[in-house]
Structures are given as C-alpha cells and as structure tokens.
C-alpha positions as CSV (number, residue, x, y, z in Angstrom):
1,M,-29.9,-13.8,19.0
2,K,-27.9,-16.8,18.8
3,M,-24.3,-15.9,17.9
4,F,-22.5,-17.9,14.7
5,S,-20.3,-20.9,16.1
6,K,-18.4,-20.7,12.6
7,I,-17.9,-18.5,10.1
8,L,-15.8,-18.9,6.7
9,I,-13.8,-15.3,6.0
10,A,-14.0,-14.9,1.8
11,N,-10.7,-12.7,1.8
12,R,-7.1,-12.7,2.4
13,G,-4.2,-10.7,3.8
14,E,-4.6,-8.0,6.8
15,I,-8.6,-8.0,6.9
16,A,-8.8,-11.8,6.9
17,C,-6.3,-11.9,10.1
18,R,-8.5,-9.0,11.5
19,V,-11.7,-10.6,11.2
20,I,-10.1,-13.9,12.8
21,K,-9.1,-11.9,15.5
22,T,-12.5,-11.0,16.7
23,A,-13.9,-14.0,15.9
24,R,-11.5,-15.4,18.3
25,R,-12.2,-13.2,20.9
26,L,-15.7,-14.2,20.5
27,G,-15.4,-17.7,20.6
28,I,-16.1,-18.1,17.1
29,K,-14.4,-20.8,14.8
30,T,-13.0,-19.5,11.5
31,V,-12.3,-21.0,8.2
32,A,-9.8,-19.3,5.8
33,V,-9.9,-19.7,2.1
34,Y,-6.4,-19.6,-0.1
35,S,-5.0,-19.7,-3.7
36,D,-2.0,-21.1,-4.6
37,A,0.1,-17.8,-4.0
38,D,-1.4,-17.9,-0.5
39,R,-0.6,-21.8,0.4
40,G,1.4,-20.5,3.5
41,A,0.1,-17.0,4.3
42,R,-0.5,-15.5,7.5
43,H,-4.5,-15.8,7.5
44,V,-4.0,-19.5,6.9
45,A,-1.9,-20.1,9.6
46,M,-4.3,-18.0,12.1
47,A,-7.7,-19.8,10.9
48,D,-9.3,-22.9,12.6
49,E,-9.5,-24.6,9.1
50,A,-8.2,-23.6,5.6
51,V,-9.7,-24.4,2.0
52,H,-7.9,-24.2,-1.1
53,I,-10.1,-22.6,-3.8
54,G,-7.4,-22.3,-7.0
55,P,-4.7,-20.6,-9.0
56,P,-3.2,-17.2,-7.8
57,A,-5.1,-15.0,-9.9
58,A,-8.5,-13.5,-8.6
59,R,-10.5,-14.3,-11.2
60,E,-10.0,-18.1,-10.4
61,S,-10.1,-18.2,-6.9
62,Y,-10.8,-15.3,-4.5
63,L,-13.5,-13.8,-7.2
64,V,-15.3,-17.4,-8.0
65,A,-18.6,-17.1,-5.8
66,E,-19.1,-21.2,-6.4
67,K,-15.7,-22.2,-4.8
68,I,-16.0,-20.0,-2.0
69,I,-20.1,-21.1,-1.3
70,A,-18.9,-24.7,-1.8
71,A,-15.9,-24.4,0.9
72,A,-18.2,-22.7,3.4
73,K,-20.8,-25.7,3.0
74,R,-18.0,-28.2,3.2
75,T,-17.1,-26.7,6.3
76,C,-20.7,-26.2,7.5
77,A,-19.6,-22.3,8.3
78,Q,-23.0,-20.7,8.9
79,A,-22.0,-17.2,7.7
80,I,-19.5,-15.6,5.5
81,H,-17.5,-12.3,5.8
82,P,-16.6,-10.9,2.6
83,G,-13.9,-8.4,4.3
84,Y,-13.3,-5.6,1.6
85,G,-12.4,-6.1,-2.0
86,F,-13.3,-9.3,-4.1
87,L,-16.6,-10.1,-3.5
88,S,-17.6,-7.9,-0.7
89,E,-19.7,-5.6,-2.8
90,N,-20.8,-8.4,-5.1
91,A,-24.9,-8.1,-5.0
92,G,-25.3,-11.7,-6.7
93,F,-22.6,-13.5,-4.1
94,A,-24.8,-12.1,-1.4
95,E,-27.9,-13.6,-3.3
96,A,-25.9,-16.8,-4.0
97,C,-25.1,-16.9,-0.3
98,E,-28.8,-16.6,0.8
99,A,-29.7,-19.0,-1.7
100,A,-27.4,-21.9,-0.1
101,G,-28.9,-20.9,3.5
102,I,-25.7,-19.2,4.6
103,V,-25.5,-15.7,6.1
104,F,-23.8,-12.9,4.3
105,I,-22.2,-10.8,6.9
106,G,-23.0,-7.7,5.0
107,P,-26.2,-5.5,3.6
108,P,-28.8,-7.1,1.6
109,P,-28.2,-7.6,-2.1
110,A,-30.4,-4.7,-3.0
111,S,-28.5,-2.2,-1.0
112,I,-25.4,-3.4,-2.6
113,R,-26.9,-3.2,-5.9
114,A,-28.3,0.4,-5.3
115,M,-24.9,1.7,-4.7
116,G,-22.9,-0.5,-7.3
117,S,-23.5,2.0,-9.9
118,K,-22.1,5.6,-9.5
119,S,-24.9,7.1,-11.4
120,E,-27.7,5.2,-10.1
121,A,-26.3,5.9,-6.6
122,K,-26.4,9.6,-7.4
123,K,-30.0,9.5,-8.2
124,I,-31.4,8.0,-5.4
125,M,-29.4,10.4,-3.1
126,E,-30.6,13.3,-5.0
127,K,-34.2,12.0,-4.2
128,A,-32.6,11.5,-0.3
129,R,-31.6,15.2,-0.6
130,V,-28.1,14.5,-0.1
131,P,-26.1,17.1,-1.7
132,L,-24.3,16.0,-5.1
133,V,-21.2,17.3,-7.2
134,P,-22.6,19.1,-10.3
135,G,-21.8,16.7,-12.9
136,Y,-23.0,14.2,-15.6
137,H,-24.4,10.6,-14.6
138,G,-26.6,9.5,-17.4
139,D,-26.3,6.4,-19.5
140,D,-25.3,7.6,-22.9
141,Q,-21.6,7.1,-23.1
142,S,-21.0,8.2,-26.6
143,P,-17.2,10.3,-26.4
144,D,-19.0,13.3,-28.1
145,L,-21.5,13.3,-25.4
146,L,-19.4,13.2,-22.7
147,A,-16.9,15.6,-24.0
148,K,-19.9,18.0,-24.4
149,E,-21.0,17.7,-20.9
150,A,-17.7,18.2,-19.6
151,A,-17.4,21.5,-21.2
152,K,-20.9,22.3,-19.8
153,I,-19.5,21.7,-16.4
154,G,-16.3,23.4,-16.6
155,F,-12.7,22.3,-16.7
156,P,-11.3,20.5,-14.7
157,V,-13.3,17.6,-14.4
158,L,-13.4,14.4,-12.8
159,I,-14.0,11.0,-15.1
160,K,-14.9,8.3,-12.7
161,A,-15.5,4.5,-13.3
162,S,-19.1,4.1,-12.4
163,A,-18.9,0.5,-10.9
164,G,-15.9,0.9,-8.8
165,G,-13.7,2.5,-6.8
166,G,-9.7,2.6,-5.6
167,G,-8.8,5.0,-8.1
168,K,-9.2,2.7,-10.7
169,G,-11.1,4.1,-14.1
170,M,-10.3,7.8,-12.4
171,R,-8.7,10.7,-14.6
172,V,-8.3,14.2,-13.6
173,V,-8.8,16.3,-17.0
174,E,-7.8,19.9,-16.8
175,A,-8.7,20.8,-20.3
176,A,-10.9,19.8,-23.4
177,D,-7.9,19.1,-25.7
178,K,-6.9,16.3,-23.1
179,F,-10.2,14.4,-22.4
180,A,-10.5,12.1,-25.4
181,E,-7.2,10.3,-24.1
182,A,-8.3,10.6,-20.4
183,L,-11.7,9.1,-21.3
184,A,-10.2,6.5,-23.5
185,G,-7.9,5.5,-20.4
186,A,-10.5,5.7,-17.8
187,K,-12.7,3.2,-19.8
188,R,-9.9,0.9,-20.5
189,E,-9.3,0.7,-17.0
190,A,-12.6,0.4,-15.7
191,K,-13.5,-2.5,-18.0
192,A,-10.2,-4.2,-16.8
193,A,-11.0,-4.1,-13.2
194,F,-14.7,-3.8,-13.2
195,A,-16.0,-5.6,-16.7
196,D,-17.7,-2.4,-17.0
197,D,-16.5,0.8,-18.7
198,H,-19.4,3.1,-18.0
199,V,-18.3,6.4,-16.3
200,L,-19.5,9.7,-14.8
201,V,-17.9,12.9,-15.3
202,E,-17.8,15.5,-12.3
203,K,-16.6,19.2,-11.3
204,Y,-13.3,18.3,-10.1
205,L,-12.7,20.9,-6.9
206,T,-9.2,22.1,-7.1
207,R,-8.4,21.8,-3.6
208,P,-11.0,19.3,-2.0
209,R,-11.1,17.2,1.0
210,H,-12.1,13.5,1.1
211,I,-14.4,13.4,4.3
212,E,-16.2,10.0,4.9
213,I,-19.0,9.0,7.5
214,Q,-19.2,5.6,8.9
215,V,-22.6,4.5,9.0
216,F,-24.3,1.3,10.8
217,A,-27.5,0.2,10.6
218,D,-29.2,-3.2,12.4
219,G,-32.3,-5.0,11.3
220,H,-34.5,-3.4,13.7
221,G,-34.8,0.2,12.7
222,G,-31.6,1.3,14.0
223,C,-29.1,3.6,11.9
224,L,-26.2,5.9,13.3
225,Y,-23.2,7.5,12.3
226,L,-19.9,6.8,14.1
227,F,-18.1,10.0,13.3
228,E,-16.2,11.0,10.2
229,R,-12.5,10.0,9.0
230,D,-10.3,12.3,6.9
231,C,-8.8,10.4,3.6
232,S,-7.5,13.1,1.9
233,I,-3.9,12.3,1.8
234,Q,-3.7,10.1,-1.4
235,R,-1.7,8.9,-4.5
236,R,-2.9,7.9,-7.5
237,H,-6.5,8.7,-6.3
238,Q,-5.8,6.1,-3.5
239,K,-5.5,6.4,0.3
240,V,-2.3,6.4,1.9
241,I,-3.1,8.2,5.5
242,E,-6.6,8.1,7.0
243,E,-7.2,10.2,10.6
244,A,-10.1,10.6,12.7
245,P,-11.7,13.0,14.0
246,A,-11.5,14.7,10.1
247,P,-9.2,17.7,11.4
248,N,-11.1,21.4,11.4
249,M,-14.2,19.8,12.0
250,D,-16.8,21.9,13.8
251,P,-19.5,20.2,15.6
252,A,-22.4,21.7,13.3
253,R,-20.5,20.3,10.1
254,R,-20.1,17.0,11.7
255,Q,-23.6,16.4,12.5
256,A,-24.9,17.9,9.0
257,M,-22.6,15.1,7.4
258,G,-23.3,12.6,9.9
259,E,-27.2,13.0,9.5
260,A,-26.5,13.4,5.5
261,A,-24.9,10.0,5.9
262,V,-27.8,8.4,8.0
263,A,-30.4,9.7,5.5
264,A,-28.2,7.8,2.4
265,A,-28.1,4.6,4.3
266,R,-31.9,4.7,4.9
267,A,-32.6,5.6,1.4
268,I,-31.6,2.1,0.5
269,G,-32.7,0.0,3.5
270,Y,-29.0,-0.3,4.6
271,R,-27.8,-3.1,7.1
272,G,-24.3,-3.7,8.4
273,A,-21.1,-1.5,8.3
274,G,-21.0,1.3,5.5
275,T,-18.9,4.4,4.6
276,V,-20.6,7.3,3.1
277,E,-17.8,9.0,1.1
278,F,-18.1,12.8,0.5
279,I,-15.9,15.4,-1.3
280,A,-15.7,18.3,0.6
281,D,-14.3,22.0,-0.2
282,Q,-12.3,24.1,1.8
283,D,-15.1,26.3,2.7
284,G,-17.1,23.9,4.6
285,T,-19.5,22.4,1.6
286,F,-19.7,19.1,0.9
287,F,-21.1,16.8,-1.5
288,F,-21.9,12.9,-1.6
289,M,-19.2,11.2,-4.0
290,E,-20.1,7.3,-3.2
291,M,-21.0,4.8,-0.9
292,N,-19.1,1.9,0.1
293,T,-21.3,-1.2,1.3
294,R,-18.8,-3.3,2.8
295,L,-16.2,-2.1,6.1
296,Q,-13.4,0.4,5.1
297,V,-9.7,-0.6,5.1
298,E,-9.4,2.4,7.3
299,H,-11.8,1.4,9.7
300,P,-9.3,0.7,12.6
301,V,-9.2,4.8,13.3
302,T,-12.7,4.8,13.7
303,E,-12.5,2.0,16.2
304,A,-9.8,3.7,18.2
305,I,-11.7,6.8,18.9
306,T,-14.9,5.2,19.6
307,G,-13.6,2.2,21.3
308,Q,-15.8,0.0,19.5
309,D,-15.1,-3.1,17.6
310,L,-17.0,-2.9,14.3
311,V,-16.4,-6.4,13.3
312,E,-18.2,-7.7,16.2
313,W,-20.9,-5.2,15.8
314,Q,-21.2,-6.7,12.2
315,L,-21.3,-10.0,13.5
316,V,-24.0,-8.9,16.0
317,V,-26.1,-7.1,13.2
318,A,-26.0,-10.0,10.7
319,A,-26.7,-12.7,13.9
320,G,-29.9,-10.7,13.8
321,G,-29.0,-8.6,17.0
322,K,-29.2,-4.9,17.6
323,M,-26.3,-2.4,17.5
324,P,-24.7,-2.7,20.9
325,L,-25.1,1.5,21.3
326,A,-27.0,4.3,20.3
327,Q,-26.2,7.7,18.7
328,D,-26.4,9.4,21.9
329,E,-24.2,7.1,23.7
330,L,-20.9,7.6,21.4
331,R,-18.2,10.0,22.2
332,I,-15.0,10.9,20.3
333,D,-11.4,9.8,22.5
334,G,-8.5,11.5,21.3
335,H,-6.8,11.3,17.9
336,A,-6.3,8.2,15.3
337,V,-4.3,8.1,12.2
338,E,-3.4,5.1,9.9
339,V,-0.9,5.0,7.3
340,R,-0.9,2.2,4.8
341,L,2.8,0.8,4.3
342,Y,3.0,-0.5,0.9
343,A,5.5,-2.4,-1.4
344,E,5.8,0.3,-3.7
345,D,8.5,2.9,-5.1
346,P,7.2,6.6,-4.4
347,A,10.0,7.7,-6.7
348,R,9.0,5.8,-9.9
349,N,5.2,6.9,-9.6
350,F,4.3,4.4,-6.9
351,L,5.2,1.6,-9.0
352,P,4.3,-1.9,-7.2
353,S,7.3,-3.7,-6.0
354,T,7.4,-7.6,-5.7
355,G,9.8,-9.9,-3.9
356,T,10.4,-11.8,-0.8
357,L,10.3,-10.0,2.7
358,V,13.7,-11.2,3.5
359,H,13.5,-8.8,6.7
360,L,10.5,-7.6,8.2
361,K,10.4,-5.2,11.5
362,L,7.4,-3.7,12.1
363,P,6.3,-1.3,15.3
364,E,5.7,-3.0,18.2
365,E,1.8,-3.0,19.4
366,G,1.0,-1.6,22.4
367,P,-1.2,1.1,24.2
368,H,-0.7,3.4,21.4
369,V,0.0,0.9,18.5
370,R,-1.9,-1.3,16.5
371,V,-0.7,-3.1,13.5
372,D,-2.6,-4.8,11.1
373,T,-0.8,-7.0,8.5
374,G,-1.1,-10.3,6.4
375,V,2.3,-10.9,6.1
376,R,5.4,-12.3,7.9
377,Q,9.3,-12.3,7.4
378,G,9.7,-14.6,4.4
379,D,6.5,-14.0,2.7
380,T,6.3,-13.1,-0.6
381,V,4.8,-9.7,-1.9
382,T,3.3,-11.2,-5.5
383,P,2.2,-9.2,-8.5
384,F,-1.3,-10.9,-7.8
385,Y,-2.9,-8.8,-4.9
386,D,-2.9,-5.6,-3.4
387,P,0.9,-5.0,-2.2
388,M,0.1,-3.8,1.0
389,I,2.1,-4.7,3.7
390,A,0.9,-3.4,6.8
391,K,-1.4,-0.9,8.4
392,V,0.1,0.7,11.2
393,I,-2.6,2.8,13.7
394,V,-1.4,5.3,16.3
395,H,-4.2,6.8,18.9
396,D,-3.1,9.5,21.1
397,R,-4.3,12.3,22.9
398,D,-4.3,14.7,20.2
399,R,-3.6,15.4,16.4
400,T,-0.2,16.5,16.9
401,S,0.8,13.9,19.4
402,A,-0.5,11.2,17.3
403,L,1.5,12.0,13.8
404,R,4.6,12.3,16.2
405,R,4.5,9.2,17.1
406,M,3.8,7.9,13.5
407,A,6.8,9.6,12.0
408,A,8.9,8.1,14.7
409,L,7.2,4.5,13.8
410,M,7.7,5.0,10.4
411,G,11.6,5.8,10.7
412,E,11.9,2.4,13.2
413,T,10.2,0.5,10.3
414,E,12.6,-2.2,8.5
415,V,11.9,-3.8,5.5
416,V,14.2,-5.7,3.3
417,G,13.2,-7.2,0.1
418,V,10.7,-4.8,-1.5
419,T,10.9,-1.3,-1.8
420,T,8.1,0.7,0.5
421,N,6.9,4.1,1.1
422,A,7.9,4.0,4.6
423,A,10.0,6.9,4.1
424,L,7.6,8.8,2.5
425,L,5.2,7.9,5.1
426,K,7.6,9.8,7.6
427,A,7.9,12.5,5.6
428,L,4.4,13.1,5.5
429,C,3.6,12.6,9.0
430,A,6.3,15.2,10.1
431,H,5.9,17.9,7.5
432,P,5.2,21.3,9.2
433,A,2.0,21.9,6.7
434,F,0.3,18.9,7.2
435,V,0.9,18.6,11.3
436,G,-0.5,22.4,10.9
437,G,-3.8,21.1,9.4
438,E,-3.5,22.0,5.7
439,V,-5.4,18.7,4.2
440,D,-6.4,18.2,0.8
441,T,-6.2,15.5,-2.1
442,G,-3.6,17.5,-3.9
443,F,-1.3,17.7,-1.0
444,I,1.5,14.9,-1.9
445,E,1.7,16.4,-5.5
446,R,1.9,20.4,-4.0
447,H,4.6,19.4,-1.6
448,R,6.3,16.9,-3.8
449,E,10.0,18.5,-3.9
450,A,9.9,18.4,-0.2
451,L,8.6,15.1,0.5
452,F,10.6,13.5,-2.9
453,A,14.0,15.2,-1.7
454,A,16.7,13.2,-3.4
455,L,18.6,11.1,-0.7
456,A,21.8,13.1,0.3
457,P,25.2,11.1,-0.3
458,A,25.9,8.4,2.4
459,D,27.9,9.8,5.2
460,D,30.8,8.2,7.1
461,R,28.5,6.7,9.6
462,A,26.5,4.7,7.0
463,F,30.1,3.6,5.5
464,A,31.2,2.5,9.1
465,I,28.2,0.8,10.0
466,A,28.6,-1.3,6.6
467,T,32.0,-1.9,6.9
468,L,31.7,-3.1,10.9
469,A,28.9,-5.4,9.9
470,R,31.2,-6.5,6.9
471,L,33.9,-7.3,9.4
472,V,31.4,-8.8,12.0
473,E,30.5,-11.6,9.2
474,W,34.0,-12.4,8.7
475,Q,34.6,-12.9,12.3
476,D,31.3,-15.0,12.6
477,R,31.9,-17.2,9.7
478,P,32.6,-20.8,10.6
479,V,36.3,-21.9,10.2
480,P,36.3,-24.8,7.8
481,P,37.5,-28.0,8.6
482,G,41.0,-29.1,8.1
483,D,44.2,-27.2,9.1
484,P,42.9,-25.1,11.7
485,H,46.6,-23.2,11.5
486,S,46.2,-22.2,8.0
487,P,46.8,-18.9,6.8
488,W,43.6,-18.5,5.2
489,N,41.8,-18.9,8.1
490,E,43.7,-15.7,9.9
491,Q,41.5,-12.8,10.7
492,G,44.3,-10.2,11.8
493,G,44.1,-8.5,8.3
494,F,47.7,-9.7,7.5
495,R,49.5,-7.3,4.3
496,L,52.9,-8.3,2.8
497,L,55.3,-5.6,3.4
498,D,52.6,-3.4,5.1
499,E,51.1,-3.0,8.5
500,G,48.1,-5.4,8.8
501,H,44.3,-3.8,7.9
502,D,41.4,-4.6,6.0
503,E,39.7,-2.8,2.8
504,V,36.2,-2.8,2.1
505,R,34.9,-1.0,-0.9
506,W,31.3,0.3,-1.3
507,K,29.2,1.3,-4.2
508,D,26.4,4.5,-3.4
509,G,24.7,5.5,-6.4
510,E,27.8,6.0,-8.8
511,R,30.3,6.9,-6.1
512,E,32.7,4.2,-5.0
513,V,34.1,4.8,-1.3
514,A,36.9,2.4,0.1
515,V,36.9,2.3,3.7
516,I,40.4,0.8,5.8
517,A,39.7,-0.9,8.8
518,R,42.9,-1.4,11.2
519,Q,43.3,-3.8,14.4
520,Q,44.2,-1.8,17.5
521,R,46.4,-3.2,20.2
522,N,43.3,-2.8,22.4
523,G,41.1,-4.8,20.6
524,G,39.4,-1.9,19.0
525,L,39.4,-0.8,15.1
526,R,40.3,2.5,13.6
527,L,38.5,3.0,10.6
528,E,39.8,5.6,7.9
529,L,36.8,6.8,6.1
530,P,36.0,10.0,3.5
531,G,35.7,12.5,6.1
532,G,38.6,11.4,8.2
533,A,39.8,8.5,10.7
534,L,37.6,7.4,13.5
535,D,37.9,4.9,16.3
536,A,34.8,2.2,16.5
537,H,34.0,-0.8,18.3
538,V,31.2,-3.2,17.4
539,R,29.9,-6.1,19.0
540,R,26.7,-8.4,18.1
541,Q,23.5,-8.5,20.5
542,D,21.5,-11.1,21.1
543,D,18.8,-10.1,19.0
544,G,20.6,-9.9,15.9
545,R,21.7,-6.2,16.1
546,L,24.7,-4.6,16.3
547,A,25.9,-2.3,19.1
548,I,28.5,0.2,17.8
549,G,31.0,2.8,19.3
550,L,32.0,5.4,16.8
551,G,34.1,8.2,17.9
552,A,32.5,9.6,20.9
553,D,29.2,8.1,19.6
554,T,27.4,4.8,20.5
555,F,24.3,3.8,19.0
556,V,22.5,0.3,18.1
557,A,22.4,-0.4,14.2
558,T,20.6,-3.1,12.1
559,V,22.1,-4.6,9.1
560,V,20.6,-7.0,6.4
561,R,23.0,-8.6,3.5
562,R,20.9,-9.3,0.9
563,T,21.6,-10.8,-2.7
564,A,20.0,-8.3,-5.2
565,P,17.9,-9.4,-8.4
566,D,21.2,-8.3,-10.4
567,G,23.2,-10.8,-8.6
568,G,24.9,-8.0,-6.4
569,I,25.3,-7.9,-2.5
570,D,23.3,-5.3,-0.9
571,Y,23.6,-3.9,2.7
572,A,20.5,-2.4,4.3
573,L,21.3,-0.3,7.1
574,F,18.9,0.8,9.7
575,A,19.9,3.3,12.6
576,D,19.0,6.8,13.7
577,G,15.6,6.5,12.5
578,G,16.4,6.1,8.9
579,S,17.6,3.8,6.2
580,R,20.2,3.4,3.6
581,R,21.2,0.5,1.2
582,L,25.1,0.3,-0.2
583,R,26.4,-2.1,-2.5
584,L,29.5,-4.4,-1.9
585,V,32.3,-4.0,-4.4
586,D,33.7,-7.2,-5.2
587,P,37.2,-6.5,-7.0
588,F,37.1,-10.3,-8.2
589,D,33.5,-10.2,-9.7
590,V,34.4,-9.0,-13.1
591,T,30.4,-9.4,-14.2
592,Q,29.5,-6.2,-12.4
593,Y,32.1,-3.9,-14.4
594,E,30.7,-5.7,-17.4
595,A,27.4,-4.7,-16.9
596,A,28.0,-1.2,-16.3
597,A,30.2,-1.3,-19.3
598,A,27.3,-2.6,-21.3
599,G,24.3,-0.4,-20.4
600,D,20.9,-1.4,-20.9
601,A,19.4,0.0,-24.1
602,A,16.0,-1.3,-23.8
603,V,12.9,-0.7,-21.6
604,R,12.0,-3.8,-19.3
605,A,8.8,-5.0,-17.5
606,P,8.8,-3.5,-14.0
607,L,6.6,-6.4,-13.1
608,P,4.4,-8.8,-14.6
609,G,1.5,-7.4,-16.7
610,K,-0.1,-7.0,-19.7
611,I,0.6,-4.6,-22.7
612,I,-2.5,-2.7,-23.1
613,D,-1.4,0.3,-25.0
614,L,1.6,1.2,-27.7
615,R,2.8,4.7,-28.1
616,V,5.6,4.3,-30.5
617,K,6.3,2.0,-33.7
618,V,9.8,0.3,-35.0
619,G,11.8,3.6,-36.4
620,D,10.3,6.4,-34.3
621,T,12.8,8.8,-33.0
622,V,12.0,9.4,-28.8
623,S,13.2,11.6,-26.5
624,R,14.2,10.9,-22.9
625,G,10.8,10.5,-20.9
626,Q,8.6,10.2,-23.8
627,P,5.5,7.6,-23.3
628,L,6.2,4.2,-25.0
629,L,3.6,2.0,-23.8
630,V,1.1,1.2,-21.3
631,L,1.4,-2.0,-18.8
632,E,-1.8,-3.4,-16.7
633,A,-0.4,-4.9,-13.8
634,M,-2.2,-5.3,-10.2
635,K,-5.1,-3.8,-11.7
636,M,-3.6,-0.5,-12.1
637,E,-1.9,1.3,-15.7
638,H,1.6,1.9,-15.7
639,M,3.2,4.4,-18.5
640,L,6.6,3.3,-19.4
641,A,8.6,6.1,-20.7
642,A,11.9,6.2,-22.8
643,P,15.1,6.3,-20.4
644,A,17.4,8.3,-23.2
645,D,17.1,9.9,-26.4
646,G,16.7,7.3,-29.3
647,R,15.3,5.5,-32.1
648,I,13.0,2.6,-31.6
649,K,14.9,-0.8,-32.8
650,S,12.5,-3.3,-32.0
651,I,9.2,-4.0,-29.9
652,R,9.0,-7.4,-28.6
653,Y,5.3,-7.7,-27.7
654,A,2.3,-6.7,-29.0
655,V,-1.2,-5.0,-27.3
656,G,-2.7,-7.7,-25.1
657,E,0.2,-10.1,-24.8
658,Q,1.1,-11.0,-21.0
659,V,4.6,-10.1,-20.1
660,A,7.1,-11.5,-17.1
661,E,9.0,-9.2,-14.6
662,G,12.3,-8.2,-16.1
663,A,10.9,-8.8,-19.9
664,E,12.7,-6.8,-22.7
665,L,9.6,-4.7,-23.9
666,V,11.2,-2.3,-26.4
667,E,14.9,-2.5,-27.2
668,F,16.3,1.1,-28.7
669,D,19.4,2.7,-30.3
670,A,20.5,5.3,-27.8
671,A,21.6,8.7,-29.0
672,D,25.5,9.4,-28.6
C-alpha cells in the first residue's frame, strides 16, 4: 500500500480541521477549499494550501463538484476527503473524482446510490433480512395515497424525506387531520434541502431510541462494526448529545445490532467508514432506519472508546490497504459523551444565532477532554452554514463520571456574540433522569419545564460583578492628554455636598437596579446592593479575568463588554459555573427610552432567509402566538408567530422573496 502524499478536503469547519490533524500526524499534506465567507477561517489557516472556490452560498462553492475537482488537479492532490454534508454522499461527485483520476475517500458510487434513497435502501435491507419499521416506501407520492397508507400504518406516523437526513423534511403526525399540512411542509423542506421531495411514511414509536452502529469495510473482503452510539437526545430531529457505548445495552443485543449493520454494509458492497442507523424500542427490538455512507459528526465518541483514529482508517482503506484490526481485536474502554455546542437560542425553538464571536473560551483539551472546532475568537457565525461552534467530547471510566465532567465543562464554556445552547447542554448532562439512564428521542420535550426553566432574576452577586467590572474599566481607561490635574480625570467619585461615590445602573430584563460604590479608607469598596451593603475589592489578573472579594467570598469572574445590535451596552458575566447578561443603563442615552416607549409593532426576520409560506393577509385579526409566515433559513423552516393580539396592517414581502436579517416582514396594529 502506498499512502497519499497530499489530499484535498472538500469541506469546512470542524470536520476539515479534524481531518487536517490526522493527515498532519501521518505526514500527508492538505489542501483546503474556501468560500468568500470562509476566507479567514480556521481550516484555511491550518491547511498547507488553500484554494478559493466561490461566493458564500454553498450551492455556488462547496456544492460545485467541478470547482472542487479543479482545485484538486491544480494542487496535485491525489485524493479528496469529503468530510460530512455537502458532497460527501453524492454518487455523481464520487464518479467525477474517479473519472478525473482522483481517489474519493469514501465508499464506491454504487454504494452511495443504493443508500441515497431511503425507500430503495429499505428494499435492499429487506432482502438482506435487516429488520425494518412498518411503513410505506413506494414511489407513488400522491397525497391521497400517502394519507391512506398513514391511516393503514396507524397514527402517530413519521414523514421523512427519502433523499436526505439531519431532520430536514421530517414531520411527526399525531392525527389524520394534521397529515396534509405536515406532508406539504415535509415535501417543501425536502425539495429545498435535497432537490427531491420524495417522502416515505413510517410508524412512529412513541419513546424510541436512536442507536447507530459504526461499520467499516476495506477492499479485501473485511467488514466489521466498531460498536454502537446512542444519539437519542435530539431537538428538531437533530442530534444534540451522543454517547458510546449506548446505555443499558447488553452484549447479546450489541452483537445482534452489529451483525445486522455488517449485513447491511455487505449487501451494498461497502468500503470505508459508514453508519447504520437503527430506531430501537424500549423493549430491545430494533429496526433499520437509514445508512449514512460517510463519516458521522459523532465519530469521536467511537474513537474514544476504541482508541482508534477513524480518519486514519479511512485513509488506509482508500489507499488500498486493509483495516488495522479485526472484529475480535476491538474492545470497549470506558464511556464517551459528545455534545454539540451550537449558536442557537433554545428558548426560541432553537433558532440559529448569527454574529461575531466577540469572546470564546472553550474547554481545555486534556486526557479526558477533546474539542473539535472550526472557529476562533473573532470569527463570524454566518447564515450560510451549520451554526455549530464546537463538539466537546469527554472520555471517562463510566457514564456517570463522563456526564458529571461534561456538565462542569459546559458551565465553564464562555461565548459572547451569539446565543448558544451551553446552558441547555449543562442541564441535560446534569438531569437526574438522563444520568439515571432514561434515554429516548422525546427526552427534551418531556422534560422541557426543568430544562428550559426561566432564568431567575439576577442576584446581588451578579450586580456586584458587573459594577466592579465597570469600575475597573474606569480605572484602566487612559488619561487624555492635556492638563493632568483636570477634575475630569479624577476617579474619586466626587459629589458636591455629598460623600464621594459612584453610581452604576443596570437593567435585568425589565428590572432596573442602581448600585452605589463608595471608596473605603483602606482602599477597598463598599457596594450598596439591593440586598444590602457588602465590602468588596477587585483586581484584574494577567489573564484578563477579575479576582473579586465580596463579603466573605473570594472568586474569579470573566466579564465581557459588548455593544449589542440595538446599540446598547451589555455585560456578559461568567462565574460560578454559570453566565448572566446585564444591560448598562446610560442616563444620558435618550434613545433607549424612546425605543422602549415606541415598542415594535412588527414581526422582523430573525436571520436572513426566504419567505416560503404566508398564513395571513392584510386585514386579518390575529392572536398572540398565531402562525403568520414560514421563513426558510439555514436549510430549516422557521415559523414566525404574532407577538401580540392585533390586526395585520401590512405584509412587506411575498412568497419566494429573500429577506435580510432584521427586515420588517409583517406590520400590525396591536390590540389595546
């Protein structure tokens, strides 16, 4: 076997960075590709070479096979690693690589094509005697027939796009009268994401588990499974937490699922890394769901428990070699958990969040911790690609230890500039039911009240931290040139006819709080807080954090000042394993009071996208929470609802039009 000397990575973000790490360890040169939006991206900086391939939109850059192959030829790359997403499961791209004399680091085109259609895949699996979920996988897509098949299967049913995954084109339908609307939405989303609106309908298990088997095959007849991963904790049918091995998995069931997965891979003449996904019932029965003919986002948990580098295996097999190990040589060591840190707002139905990463502090890597990321502080999360910031992977001796460590890490994660799901991930990893082994795809919704508990009002500690940070800013500010004795440069909190003090006002939601800071003769401070007065002192450390003494407590806090999109000044506070945001109240800024008085009688686009459905017309009377329109953004549909009761005054855009972030979409007169 002769290993490649140079490969091109036809992807971006954390997977591109992850492939580069293994290639570098093996002495293989790497070529990155990038769009306009990724010109300064981390994967571009890490690679040995980089080639520009077009505008930000993926359909004009990362999805253009001709540009990728031209870049490989131009840089003399011998092989292309597709990562996941984009062209990774595109049989035509794999064939084009072969025709250009470039090795595609993935399965044969015929294998990709066989699994590319969920309905065709199920026919193949049926012949291979792999268990299938009861459902309709036929070609007739007439709404009436699909509705009849759904009724025959029995509600609830699951509508799924045949051509793709990732939760796109997927709807759970609880009753017959909801089927038509759900079908239309699933087909519309599938068409936008995969250019194919073909769907299948299956029985929906009420408390299913999503268990997948990592398979691998080489070109010498070898085919094996590297155990299982449980990916049941999901939102919007997309994975949030993955772990290996699966909790409550007995050896007999593991072997049965592993052998079924190997049978599936052999049935399509597979080669390389692949994942056979099963839906499993609580009673231990399992059914084939789909096969992903690529490396998975969650592959690090398998690497952690097996001690293997799956990207290295991919490179060896693609170069014509045999797999490094046989089935009986593989062992499970400990337990691994992976969380996906996303730029999204869980409180707003996981709406993606875009913006600049003003401050980013991810967990430090070590013997128990691995971080896969494609971003750095100062980078921008754009609306063009998946909003993942990082994957954090913990490997420990057992599941309880791994979850405890992960919960602590999420509490220490610091991100300013976008909203993230870090608090939700921490709550999930610490939830007694999850830690106790309760695992299924409905977990988040079932425990929503506990997981999405409203943030308690800020306490005295938070106001003290923010105030001390503000005072340190004043102390650190440069003295302007001119008269050094000018009273404007004094920092003693002088007050005419009053004892010297500083007053800082904060807004926590709708609540406004004033904190008085008085200088003490010993050089310390006395803070007058809502709950009473406390002595305090503060010092900025070399790492930028604040060492704080407050009453009898001493602790360290990170405080990041940021100008918000609306022009206000926010202070992000990170301390005690949690975070808080307070708004600085500037008494001289009249615009904040004008904005509050005016209100906003409009629904605005939360991020750039396309209007794909309007549910109201001018003159309609609507109630708070009523759906108004559907916005397609980041390949997902987002329903925008009325923020209050009122009447539709105007609709600014038509179906099919593109809108910018913040664009006023619907104006209405709010009810008194």
